[in-house]
VEXBALO-731951 format. One record per residue (C-alpha): residue number from 1; residue in one letter; x, y, z. Coordinates in nm, 4 decimals. Last residue first. Layout:
BEGIN
 resi resn        X        Y        Z
  NUM    A        X        Y        Z
...
***
This chain:
BEGIN
 resi resn        X        Y        Z
  546    D  -1.2390  -1.0351  -0.4937
  545    L  -1.4688  -0.7881  -0.3198
  544    L  -1.5513  -1.0027  -0.0152
  543    P  -1.1774  -1.0171   0.0590
  542    V  -1.1515  -0.6456   0.1450
  541    R  -0.7958  -0.5511   0.2453
  540    A  -0.7018  -0.2531   0.4618
  539    E  -0.3348  -0.1452   0.4741
  538    L  -0.2645   0.0628   0.7853
  537    S  -0.0566   0.3811   0.7666
  536    V  -0.2671   0.5650   1.0297
  535    A  -0.4451   0.8006   0.7890
  534    M  -0.4275   0.5159   0.5365
  533    S  -0.6805   0.3143   0.7355
  532    A  -0.9381   0.5921   0.7698
  531    R  -0.8859   0.7184   0.4148
  530    D  -0.9188   0.3753   0.2523
  529    V  -1.2089   0.2539   0.4655
  528    K  -1.4115   0.5727   0.4114
  527    T  -1.3485   0.5795   0.0379
  526    L  -1.4438   0.2119   0.0159
  525    I  -1.7758   0.2702   0.1926
  524    D  -1.8738   0.6081   0.0460
  523    D  -1.7633   0.6628  -0.3137
  522    V  -1.7145   0.3067  -0.4318
  521    L  -1.9754   0.1184  -0.2252
  520    Y  -2.2370   0.3920  -0.2640
  519    T  -2.2004   0.4145  -0.6422
  518    V  -2.1082   0.1143  -0.8585
  517    L  -2.1968  -0.1590  -0.6075
  516    D  -2.4918   0.0411  -0.4726
  515    V  -2.6590   0.0398  -0.8135
  514    L  -2.5889  -0.3319  -0.8530
  513    M  -2.7406  -0.4031  -0.5112
  512    L  -3.0532  -0.2071  -0.6036
  511    K  -3.0921  -0.3897  -0.9337
  510    S  -3.0505  -0.7294  -0.7726
  509    M  -3.3183  -0.6427  -0.5152
  508    L  -3.5602  -0.5216  -0.7854
  507    E  -3.5291  -0.8175  -1.0241
  506    A  -3.3580  -0.7109  -1.3447
  505    Q  -3.5616  -0.6228  -1.6531
  504    P  -3.4562  -0.2571  -1.6641
  503    V  -3.0831  -0.3368  -1.6345
  502    A  -2.9058  -0.0256  -1.7663
  501    R  -3.1614   0.2166  -1.6202
  500    F  -3.0489   0.1920  -1.2580
  499    A  -2.6823   0.1651  -1.3531
  498    R  -2.6889   0.4842  -1.5595
  497    Y  -2.8839   0.6720  -1.2915
  496    F  -2.6353   0.6011  -1.0144
  495    A  -2.3320   0.6123  -1.2437
  494    L  -2.3964   0.9811  -1.3077
  493    Q  -2.5031   1.0688  -1.6622
  492    E  -2.8617   1.1533  -1.5552
  491    D  -2.7348   1.4555  -1.3646
  490    P  -3.0158   1.5316  -1.1207
  489    G  -3.2190   1.8493  -1.1598
  488    D  -3.2007   2.1693  -1.3588
  487    R  -2.9644   2.3362  -1.1096
  486    G  -3.0330   2.7086  -1.0965
  485    P  -3.0844   2.7386  -0.7254
  484    L  -2.8338   2.5729  -0.4909
  483    L  -2.9838   2.5616  -0.1386
  482    A  -3.3452   2.6066  -0.2505
  481    E  -3.3038   2.3505  -0.5288
  480    L  -3.1509   2.1078  -0.2803
  479    E  -3.4427   2.1539  -0.0409
  478    P  -3.6930   2.0912  -0.3208
  477    R  -3.4948   1.7769  -0.4202
  476    N  -3.4763   1.6129  -0.0788
  475    W  -3.1736   1.6568   0.1465
  474    I  -3.0216   1.3766   0.3526
  473    G  -2.9269   1.1069   0.1033
  472    V  -2.9324   0.7255   0.0778
  471    T  -3.3078   0.6585   0.1084
  470    I  -3.4049   0.9721  -0.0839
  469    P  -3.1772   0.8660  -0.3696
  468    Y  -3.3968   0.5521  -0.4040
  467    L  -3.7317   0.7225  -0.4634
  466    E  -3.6565   0.9035  -0.7867
  465    I  -3.5422   0.5821  -0.9549
  464    L  -3.8526   0.4100  -0.8179
  463    E  -4.0996   0.6509  -0.9749
  462    R  -4.3125   0.9567  -0.8917
  461    S  -4.1993   1.0050  -0.5328
  460    G  -4.4323   1.1782  -0.2829
  459    L  -4.4459   0.8963  -0.0303
  458    V  -4.0698   0.8518  -0.0470
  457    G  -4.0137   1.2048   0.0779
  456    R  -4.2270   1.1321   0.3840
  455    F  -4.0232   0.8165   0.4413
  454    K  -3.7042   1.0210   0.4231
  453    A  -3.8318   1.2435   0.7056
  452    F  -3.9048   0.9292   0.9081
  451    K  -3.5517   0.8021   0.8459
  450    E  -3.4089   1.1289   0.9823
  449    A  -3.6332   1.1056   1.2914
  448    V  -3.5378   0.7371   1.3348
  447    N  -3.1644   0.8003   1.3547
  446    S  -3.1101   0.4241   1.3980
  445    V  -3.3250   0.1625   1.2281
  444    R  -3.5070  -0.1626   1.3017
  443    L  -3.6631  -0.3338   1.0012
  442    K  -3.4282  -0.6341   0.9911
  441    E  -3.4820  -0.6999   1.3629
  440    P  -3.8631  -0.7207   1.3334
  439    T  -4.0326  -0.4446   1.5408
  438    I  -4.1796  -0.5584   1.8755
  437    P  -3.9078  -0.4008   2.0919
  436    R  -3.9029  -0.0902   1.8661
  435    V  -4.2697  -0.0027   1.9216
  434    L  -4.2299   0.2242   2.2266
  433    R  -3.8941   0.3690   2.1171
  432    Y  -4.0537   0.4546   1.7833
  431    A  -4.3233   0.6644   1.9476
  430    Q  -4.0660   0.8641   2.1424
  429    E  -3.8568   0.9243   1.8304
  428    V  -4.1598   1.0426   1.6298
  427    L  -4.2634   1.2748   1.9141
  426    K  -3.9135   1.4209   1.9220
  425    P  -3.9243   1.4820   1.5464
  424    P  -4.2436   1.6914   1.5783
  423    L  -4.5372   1.5620   1.3658
  422    V  -4.6607   1.8230   1.1162
  421    G  -4.4864   1.6471   0.8270
  420    L  -4.7048   1.3388   0.8656
  419    A  -4.9990   1.5332   0.7243
  418    G  -4.7956   1.6558   0.4278
  417    A  -4.6758   1.3036   0.3486
  416    L  -5.0364   1.1768   0.3644
  415    G  -5.1448   1.4445   0.1172
  414    Q  -4.8568   1.3568  -0.1139
  413    R  -4.9569   0.9905  -0.1070
  412    L  -5.3175   1.0768  -0.1983
  411    P  -5.2029   1.3068  -0.4775
  410    R  -4.9759   1.0232  -0.6051
  409    P  -5.2543   0.7678  -0.6479
  408    V  -5.1561   0.4399  -0.4721
  407    R  -5.0311   0.1726  -0.7144
  406    G  -4.6810   0.3245  -0.7039
  405    L  -4.6748   0.2477  -0.3325
  404    G  -4.5996  -0.1156  -0.4155
  403    A  -4.2295  -0.0405  -0.4499
  402    F  -4.2368   0.0795  -0.0882
  401    R  -4.2155  -0.2744   0.0510
  400    R  -3.9276  -0.3741  -0.1733
  399    M  -3.7601  -0.0440  -0.1003
  398    W  -3.7962  -0.1024   0.2753
  397    D  -3.6327  -0.4429   0.2377
  396    Y  -3.3435  -0.2936   0.0456
  395    R  -3.3229  -0.0032   0.2943
  394    T  -3.2267  -0.2449   0.5710
  393    Y  -2.8957  -0.3034   0.3929
  392    G  -2.7534  -0.6544   0.3662
  391    C  -2.8592  -0.7704   0.0213
  390    F  -2.5703  -1.0172  -0.0142
  389    L  -2.3325  -0.8428  -0.2542
  388    E  -2.3867  -0.4792  -0.1524
  387    D  -2.4027  -0.5628   0.2180
  386    G  -2.0923  -0.7810   0.1955
  385    G  -1.8722  -0.5136   0.0422
  384    D  -1.6787  -0.4372   0.3604
  383    G  -1.5951  -0.7352   0.5806
  382    S  -1.2465  -0.6206   0.6758
  381    L  -0.8904  -0.7525   0.6561
  380    A  -0.6114  -0.5673   0.8357
  379    V  -0.2469  -0.5125   0.7405
  378    K   0.0271  -0.3377   0.9450
  377    V  -0.0496  -0.5004   1.2786
  376    Q  -0.0431  -0.4281   1.6542
  375    G  -0.0810  -0.0522   1.7129
  374    R  -0.2251  -0.0216   1.3655
  373    A  -0.5322  -0.2130   1.4823
  372    L  -0.6358   0.0533   1.7347
  371    K  -0.5857   0.3301   1.4783
  370    A  -0.7988   0.1387   1.2290
  369    V  -1.0670   0.0947   1.4975
  368    L  -1.0666   0.4710   1.5623
  367    Y  -1.0723   0.5669   1.1949
  366    T  -1.3694   0.3428   1.1260
  365    P  -1.5427   0.4745   1.4396
  364    I  -1.5234   0.8331   1.3057
  363    A  -1.5895   0.7698   0.9359
  362    S  -1.9142   0.6127   1.0559
  361    S  -2.0612   0.9635   1.0373
  360    D  -2.0763   0.9435   0.6575
  359    A  -2.0802   1.3077   0.5441
  358    F  -1.7839   1.3524   0.3092
  357    P  -1.6937   1.6916   0.1640
  356    E  -1.3476   1.6985   0.0006
  355    D  -0.9906   1.6502   0.1239
  354    Y  -1.0877   1.3241   0.3045
  353    F  -0.8234   1.2757   0.5728
  352    L  -0.7378   1.6382   0.6455
  351    P  -1.1071   1.7310   0.6464
  350    L  -1.1641   1.4506   0.9037
  349    Q  -0.9094   1.5767   1.1572
  348    P  -1.1396   1.8259   1.3296
  347    I  -1.3941   1.5430   1.3841
  346    V  -1.1598   1.2969   1.5558
  345    S  -1.1765   1.4749   1.8933
  344    Q  -1.5520   1.4175   1.8970
  343    A  -1.5019   1.0412   1.9249
  342    E  -1.2617   1.0821   2.2159
  341    R  -1.5044   1.3191   2.3908
  340    P  -1.7945   1.0778   2.3406
  339    S  -1.5881   0.8049   2.5097
  338    V  -1.4464   0.5125   2.3129
  337    Y  -1.4236   0.1562   2.4425
  336    L  -1.1266  -0.0241   2.2901
  335    E  -1.1041  -0.3949   2.2186
  334    H  -0.8247  -0.6272   2.1099
  333    H  -0.8980  -0.9978   2.0574
  332    E  -0.6423  -1.2744   2.0162
  331    T  -0.8789  -1.5131   1.8415
  330    G  -1.0386  -1.8305   1.9784
  329    L  -1.3118  -1.8499   1.7162
  328    H  -1.6004  -1.8635   1.9657
  327    R  -1.4358  -1.6109   2.1955
  326    A  -1.3764  -1.3681   1.9061
  325    I  -1.7360  -1.4092   1.7865
  324    A  -1.8754  -1.3352   2.1334
  323    Q  -1.6483  -1.0350   2.1784
  322    A  -1.7512  -0.8937   1.8396
  321    H  -2.1185  -0.9171   1.9375
  320    H  -2.0421  -0.7507   2.2724
  319    A  -1.8676  -0.4659   2.0899
  318    E  -2.1817  -0.3670   1.8991
  317    N  -2.2487  -0.0378   2.0811
  316    Y  -2.4458   0.2374   1.9103
  315    S  -2.7845   0.1964   2.0833
  314    A  -2.6127   0.0932   2.4073
  313    E  -2.4287   0.4231   2.4483
  312    S  -2.1043   0.3307   2.6293
  311    F  -1.9370   0.2780   2.2938
  310    G  -1.7263  -0.0109   2.1672
  309    I  -1.4320  -0.0674   1.9366
  308    S  -1.3164  -0.3807   1.7598
  307    F  -0.9949  -0.5569   1.6632
  306    T  -0.9065  -0.9184   1.5841
  305    Q  -0.5636  -1.0848   1.5898
  304    I  -0.5399  -1.4388   1.4568
  303    P  -0.4782  -1.7317   1.6885
  302    R  -0.2150  -1.9624   1.5370
  301    D  -0.1966  -2.2071   1.2435
  300    S  -0.4089  -1.9816   1.0233
  299    L  -0.6440  -2.0873   0.7426
  298    R  -0.9402  -2.1606   0.9712
  297    Q  -0.8734  -1.8369   1.1593
  296    M  -0.8909  -1.6439   0.8310
  295    L  -1.2154  -1.8156   0.7382
  294    A  -1.3722  -1.7326   1.0743
  293    A  -1.2479  -1.3717   1.0665
  292    V  -1.3878  -1.3149   0.7158
  291    T  -1.7220  -1.4642   0.8178
  290    S  -1.7298  -1.2504   1.1328
  289    S  -1.6554  -0.9386   0.9229
  288    D  -1.9572  -1.0082   0.7022
  287    I  -2.2075  -1.1440   0.9545
  286    G  -2.1687  -0.8635   1.2068
  285    G  -1.9439  -0.8792   1.5118
  284    S  -1.7612  -0.5617   1.4136
  283    L  -1.4247  -0.7303   1.3612
  282    L  -1.1402  -0.5493   1.1832
  281    V  -0.9155  -0.8481   1.1107
  280    G  -0.5406  -0.9054   1.1556
  279    L  -0.2023  -0.8826   0.9833
  278    P   0.1669  -0.8917   1.0731
  277    V   0.4206  -0.8124   0.7936
  276    D   0.5569  -1.0082   0.4943
  275    S   0.2068  -1.0572   0.3596
  274    I  -0.0130  -1.3040   0.1725
  273    M  -0.3231  -1.3320   0.3939
  272    R  -0.5291  -1.1645   0.1264
  271    Y  -0.4902  -1.4568  -0.1115
  270    R  -0.6154  -1.6977   0.1587
  269    V  -0.9195  -1.4754   0.2224
  268    S  -1.0144  -1.4874  -0.1465
  267    S  -0.9680  -1.8628  -0.1686
  266    Q  -1.1821  -1.9127   0.1399
  265    L  -1.4548  -1.6897  -0.0003
  264    L  -1.4547  -1.8698  -0.3349
  263    E  -1.4719  -2.2154  -0.1762
  262    E  -1.7487  -2.1052   0.0594
  261    L  -1.9488  -1.9610  -0.2310
  260    Q  -1.9059  -2.2753  -0.4382
  259    A  -2.0297  -2.4932  -0.1527
  258    L  -2.3245  -2.2618  -0.0885
  257    A  -2.4236  -2.2656  -0.4574
  256    E  -2.4032  -2.6462  -0.4703
  255    A  -2.6187  -2.6813  -0.1590
  254    E  -2.8757  -2.4342  -0.2935
  253    S  -2.8954  -2.6275  -0.6198
  252    L  -2.7245  -2.4757  -0.9189
  251    Q  -2.8874  -2.4304  -1.2611
  250    Q  -3.0165  -2.0858  -1.1645
  249    G  -2.6676  -1.9527  -1.1005
  248    A  -2.6084  -1.8243  -1.4534
  247    G  -2.9427  -1.6426  -1.4645
  246    S  -2.7826  -1.3035  -1.5070
  245    L  -2.4069  -1.3606  -1.5392
  244    S  -2.3522  -1.1720  -1.8657
  243    R  -2.5786  -0.8859  -1.7605
  242    F  -2.4023  -0.8462  -1.4262
  241    R  -2.0632  -0.8439  -1.5971
  240    E  -2.1875  -0.5754  -1.8334
  239    I  -2.2948  -0.3689  -1.5327
  238    P  -1.9720  -0.4443  -1.3477
  237    D  -1.7651  -0.3065  -1.6384
  236    W  -1.4034  -0.4141  -1.6915
  235    Y  -1.1389  -0.2727  -1.9308
  234    C  -1.3052   0.0654  -1.9810
  233    R  -1.1213   0.3344  -2.1749
  232    E  -1.0339   0.6973  -2.1148
  231    E  -0.8352   0.8945  -2.3728
  230    L  -0.6608   1.2255  -2.3088
  229    G  -0.5409   1.4749  -2.5654
  228    G  -0.2078   1.6346  -2.6316
  227    A   0.1229   1.5587  -2.8048
  226    L   0.3015   1.4685  -2.4819
  225    D   0.1029   1.1495  -2.4323
  224    L  -0.2174   1.0334  -2.2698
  223    A  -0.3898   0.7072  -2.1780
  222    L  -0.6422   0.6704  -1.8973
  221    Y  -0.7672   0.3419  -1.7527
  220    H  -1.1047   0.2162  -1.6370
  219    G  -1.2362  -0.0617  -1.4114
  218    P  -1.3218   0.1903  -1.1413
  217    T  -1.3824   0.5425  -1.2779
  216    L  -1.0876   0.7786  -1.2339
  215    K  -1.1910   1.0473  -0.9886
  214    Y  -1.1912   1.3902  -1.1446
  213    T  -1.0635   1.7486  -1.1288
  212    N  -1.1396   2.0136  -1.3889
  211    R  -1.3398   2.1983  -1.1212
  210    Y  -1.2831   2.0983  -0.7597
  209    I  -1.5127   1.8858  -0.5399
  208    A  -1.4380   1.5732  -0.7394
  207    R  -1.6504   1.4161  -1.0116
  206    P  -1.6210   1.0752  -1.1773
  205    T  -1.7425   0.9434  -0.9372
  204    P  -1.9864   1.0754  -0.6774
  203    V  -1.9075   1.3507  -0.4247
  202    Y  -2.0387   1.2164  -0.0937
  201    Q  -2.3508   1.2690   0.1190
  200    F  -2.5666   1.1662  -0.1844
  199    Q  -2.7806   1.4753  -0.2460
  198    L  -2.5703   1.7399  -0.0746
  197    Y  -2.2610   1.5894  -0.2396
  196    D  -2.4285   1.5972  -0.5803
  195    Y  -2.5062   1.9677  -0.5415
  194    L  -2.1461   2.0348  -0.4355
  193    S  -2.0204   1.8445  -0.7374
  192    E  -2.2299   2.0640  -0.9668
  191    L  -2.1005   2.3688  -0.7790
  190    D  -1.7388   2.2811  -0.8660
  189    I  -1.5139   2.4640  -0.6202
  188    E  -1.2067   2.6231  -0.7789
  187    A  -0.8637   2.5073  -0.6608
  186    E  -0.6483   2.5817  -0.9653
  185    F  -0.3583   2.3363  -1.0032
  184    Y  -0.0626   2.4581  -1.2096
  183    P   0.2024   2.4211  -0.9357
  182    Y   0.0925   2.0718  -0.8273
  181    E   0.0841   2.0777  -0.4457
  180    R  -0.2976   2.0896  -0.4440
  179    L  -0.2941   1.7782  -0.6585
  178    A  -0.1239   1.5800  -0.3806
  177    K  -0.3902   1.6920  -0.1314
  176    L  -0.6564   1.5483  -0.3615
  175    E  -0.5599   1.1927  -0.2715
  174    S  -0.3963   0.9015  -0.4521
  173    G  -0.2559   1.1492  -0.7011
  172    F  -0.2682   1.2771  -1.0569
  171    A  -0.1508   1.5750  -1.2610
  170    F  -0.2145   1.7010  -1.6141
  169    N  -0.1566   2.0525  -1.7475
  168    G  -0.2353   2.0655  -2.1193
  167    E  -0.5081   2.3270  -2.0866
  166    Q  -0.6676   2.1717  -1.7763
  165    Y  -0.6575   1.8171  -1.6447
  164    Y  -0.6542   1.7187  -1.2765
  163    Y  -0.6521   1.3574  -1.1634
  162    Y  -0.7711   1.1498  -0.8696
  161    L  -0.7057   0.7805  -0.7975
  160    P  -0.8523   0.5853  -0.5075
  159    K  -0.7999   0.2158  -0.4262
  158    I  -1.0975  -0.0167  -0.3779
  157    G  -1.2549   0.1191  -0.6964
  156    L  -1.4407  -0.1954  -0.8039
  155    R  -1.2332  -0.3082  -1.1031
  154    D  -0.8996  -0.1616  -1.0009
  153    R  -0.7805   0.1786  -1.1248
  152    A  -0.5464   0.2610  -1.4109
  151    L  -0.3255   0.5496  -1.5248
  150    Y  -0.1183   0.5268  -1.8419
  149    L   0.1494   0.7670  -1.9655
  148    K   0.2967   0.7548  -2.3173
  147    K   0.6321   0.8548  -2.4638
  146    R   0.6269   0.5349  -2.6757
  145    R   0.9685   0.4136  -2.5652
  144    G   0.9473   0.5793  -2.2244
  143    D   0.6262   0.3987  -2.1313
  142    W   0.5289   0.5608  -1.8028
  141    I   0.2886   0.3391  -1.6090
  140    S   0.0642   0.4714  -1.3324
  139    L  -0.1199   0.2694  -1.0735
  138    A  -0.4262   0.2430  -0.8529
  137    F  -0.4765  -0.1049  -0.7218
  136    M  -0.6809  -0.3698  -0.5491
  135    G  -0.6218  -0.7208  -0.6709
  134    N  -0.6635  -0.9911  -0.9296
  133    F  -0.4632  -0.8700  -1.2291
  132    R  -0.4922  -1.0415  -1.5666
  131    E  -0.7226  -0.7839  -1.7297
  130    L  -0.4786  -0.5083  -1.6407
  129    C  -0.2141  -0.6752  -1.8612
  128    A  -0.4102  -0.5421  -2.1608
  127    I  -0.2021  -0.2246  -2.1107
  126    G   0.0816  -0.3945  -2.2942
  125    W   0.1032  -0.7740  -2.2869
  124    Q   0.4724  -0.8545  -2.2400
  123    R   0.6223  -0.5239  -2.1278
  122    Y   0.3116  -0.4525  -1.9199
  121    A   0.3417  -0.7880  -1.7443
  120    Y   0.7086  -0.7028  -1.6985
  119    V   0.6465  -0.3890  -1.4942
  118    I   0.3379  -0.5272  -1.3182
  117    V   0.5422  -0.8257  -1.1949
  116    E   0.8016  -0.5825  -1.0610
  115    T   0.5285  -0.4159  -0.8552
  114    D   0.4215  -0.7526  -0.7096
  113    S   0.7427  -0.7626  -0.5113
  112    R   0.9789  -1.0570  -0.4592
  111    S   1.2720  -0.8800  -0.6256
  110    Q   1.5258  -0.9082  -0.9115
  109    F   1.3100  -1.0867  -1.1655
  108    C   1.4036  -1.2499  -1.4953
  107    Y   1.1719  -1.2748  -1.7965
  106    G   1.2056  -1.5710  -2.0344
  105    L   0.8469  -1.6562  -2.1254
  104    D   0.8375  -1.9260  -1.8552
  103    E   0.9421  -1.6510  -1.6128
  102    L   0.6422  -1.4478  -1.7279
  101    E   0.4013  -1.7321  -1.6497
  100    R   0.5662  -1.7845  -1.3117
   99    R   0.5298  -1.4133  -1.2387
   98    I   0.1617  -1.4156  -1.3316
   97    E   0.0960  -1.7003  -1.0870
   96    W   0.3017  -1.5272  -0.8168
   95    F   0.1221  -1.1969  -0.8771
   94    N  -0.2207  -1.3402  -0.7993
   93    Y  -0.2840  -1.0988  -0.5109
   92    I  -0.1844  -0.7821  -0.6925
   91    E  -0.1745  -0.5329  -0.4034
   90    G  -0.2228  -0.1600  -0.3743
   89    N  -0.0568   0.1623  -0.4844
   88    F   0.1825   0.1482  -0.7811
   87    N   0.4184   0.3753  -0.9734
   86    V   0.5623   0.1828  -1.2672
   85    W   0.8407   0.2876  -1.5053
   84    T   0.9070   0.1259  -1.8444
   83    E   1.2223   0.2304  -2.0295
   82    R   1.4980   0.1692  -1.7729
   81    A   1.6252  -0.1262  -1.9821
   80    Q   1.6211  -0.3439  -1.6697
   79    D   1.2529  -0.2685  -1.6139
   78    S   1.1602   0.0201  -1.3892
   77    M   1.0272   0.0769  -1.0375
   76    P   0.8963   0.4045  -0.8934
   75    Q   0.9394   0.2639  -0.6374
   74    H   1.1679   0.0634  -0.4076
   73    G   1.0881  -0.3080  -0.3661
   72    K   1.4531  -0.4044  -0.4094
   71    P   1.5296  -0.1882  -0.1027
   70    S   1.4087  -0.4828   0.1098
   69    L   1.0598  -0.5170   0.2603
   68    D   0.9563  -0.7605  -0.0100
   67    L   0.5781  -0.7368   0.0346
   66    I   0.4131  -0.4969   0.2831
   65    S   0.6275  -0.1815   0.2748
   64    L   0.4157   0.1360   0.2906
   63    R   0.5807   0.3393   0.0178
   62    Q   0.5466   0.7053  -0.0763
   61    Q   0.5964   0.7389  -0.4530
   60    A   0.6352   1.0293  -0.6919
   59    L   0.6256   1.0156  -1.0725
   58    G   0.7207   1.2937  -1.3131
   57    V   0.6906   1.3804  -1.6795
   56    T   0.7607   1.7196  -1.8391
   55    G   1.0649   1.7815  -1.6242
   54    Q   1.2780   2.0167  -1.4209
   53    S   1.5658   1.9432  -1.1803
   52    Q   1.6319   1.6060  -1.3422
   51    M   1.6171   1.2834  -1.1449
   50    F   1.5966   1.0165  -1.4169
   49    D   1.9271   1.1006  -1.5870
   48    G   1.9823   0.8210  -1.8409
   47    Q   2.0794   1.0511  -2.1251
   46    H   1.7756   1.2842  -2.0846
   45    D   1.7279   1.3092  -2.4594
   44    R   1.4662   1.5804  -2.4957
   43    R   1.0866   1.6079  -2.5065
   42    A   1.0632   1.3620  -2.2160
   41    D   1.2060   1.6158  -1.9732
   40    V   1.2575   1.3730  -1.6888
   39    I   1.1382   1.3132  -1.3318
   38    F   1.1271   0.9937  -1.1238
   37    L   1.0956   1.0112  -0.7454
   36    G   1.0984   0.7660  -0.4543
   35    E   0.9957   0.7549  -0.0908
   34    D   1.0266   0.4904   0.1789
   33    D   0.8595   0.3617   0.4963
   32    P   0.6021   0.6376   0.5612
   31    G   0.3577   0.5327   0.2889
   30    R  -0.0032   0.6492   0.3146
   29    H   0.0834   0.9031   0.5859
   28    K   0.3506   1.0369   0.3489
   27    L   0.0886   1.1501   0.0980
   26    S   0.1759   1.5228   0.1026
   25    R   0.5309   1.3941   0.0631
   24    G   0.4643   1.2907  -0.2955
   23    M   0.3276   1.6217  -0.4154
   22    R   0.6010   1.8031  -0.2238
   21    R   0.8672   1.5959  -0.4021
   20    L   0.7100   1.6803  -0.7357
   19    A   0.7306   2.0506  -0.6500
   18    E   1.0949   2.0007  -0.5459
   17    L   1.1810   1.8336  -0.8756
   16    G   1.0369   2.1194  -1.0766
   15    V   0.7465   2.1081  -1.3188
   14    T   0.7622   2.2136  -1.6827
   13    N   0.5277   2.4178  -1.8978
   12    N   0.5401   2.4295  -2.2780
   11    N   0.2241   2.2237  -2.3194
   10    Q   0.1270   1.8571  -2.2843
    9    Q   0.2862   1.8323  -1.9394
    8    L   0.2591   1.5038  -1.7491
    7    F   0.2279   1.4777  -1.3730
    6    G   0.2753   1.2521  -1.0730
    5    A   0.1388   1.1122  -0.7490
    4    I   0.1309   0.7812  -0.5607
    3    G   0.0628   0.6930  -0.1990
    2    C   0.1338   0.3389  -0.0924
    1    M   0.0000   0.0000   0.0000
***
């Protein structure tokens, strides 16, 4: 795991070595173990000098050493001819299989790192090598022979990658803070992104909070050269994958499907246990993280380390569930109870972690459990992704129930929503506390007043695609239009709307999970896990997203 940054100039500008160094060092929390730089003026013969004072191409690396802790794992890394340079953040879990294939083709390796496998995989197969990688990654490849720069992001967006492009000035980084060190970066707020943030509680891909600044879409790569222009291509699309697999599991019995699932999960966990440093599990006590912990313990010859945090407020505390799982599995369990003051002390740090607006309050406990884990291990597995794959969110069941509301005349629903709007939030909370003990577990919610307000918005919705953003956001459309007047409405090109309409015949629950897979998972859940873990130099791995 690392922090990467760099630039390419398609105009007459150059960037200095010290500016590149600042871009890299802004990401030192992501990789405190080592740093590396590559900078050349690619318009001229640099005669083997890869650390020039000014350049048109530059790569910066901050390394968190996980595999091959020796200097041989130093990045940016090149081939022996010093023509192909790779700057890499993440892990390629099947790198040994790819390495053996490359060795059979005559390639020789100097290290045990997966980065070197990327170098020679590119030399052998070009950018099509991305299709062979099983892992989480954000990477850049400078092809010195062709004078071409590639940027790529893993299939589901586990690792972040931002870029800025304006009038021939191009820069990229693992986080926005690296771009702010780029001398030609202009930090202008994008009001369209602000509108989307107020709707979704995060800035959705491909946008970022600044103008001319973007998140690279998962499963995509960029290609650009000195001559100008930028090309983005897709090498893997979850929507197309969903279409191709629809109905594929219908020939399996339940027992066969369960056996295949267990085999896949165990294989995925085994891959993510490959490490030259200590590792553990972030254990909430829920089904997803407990499954990961159980499989990891099965594959380990000693008690694994598990980590959880607790709160004195019973409605927020899940530590007792984690304790029970840890006892059952026989893990070496670490637990920290957090006071309200300790939780509040994290809030001023959040802008430093996220760089752009981010409103998921679970960013606080995620950071705290990552900090706890980092005291003992350098790598931690988590159960993230399970809700999107196995229909885990309460809102899925509510959506199924609300889907039938379309049969009720809209004026009648709007009238009911208006009548419910006169109820004070405190009265709603008091009433819910009375009925909560008899409410089915899967329908119980926290922040009931907020959920009640969303329910009123749902009642007035015209169609399902209009209804779902209400369940994941805070502000409804009239409120958004009052806050930021002049916006015509939602951007239909966002992945949320594209995914919803791309599979019109899909069963409702499958459609909702697919939408979350390409939106909420990428820009909320995985963003939160990456920033929280990287803030304390902890590598987080997500085996459910193999």
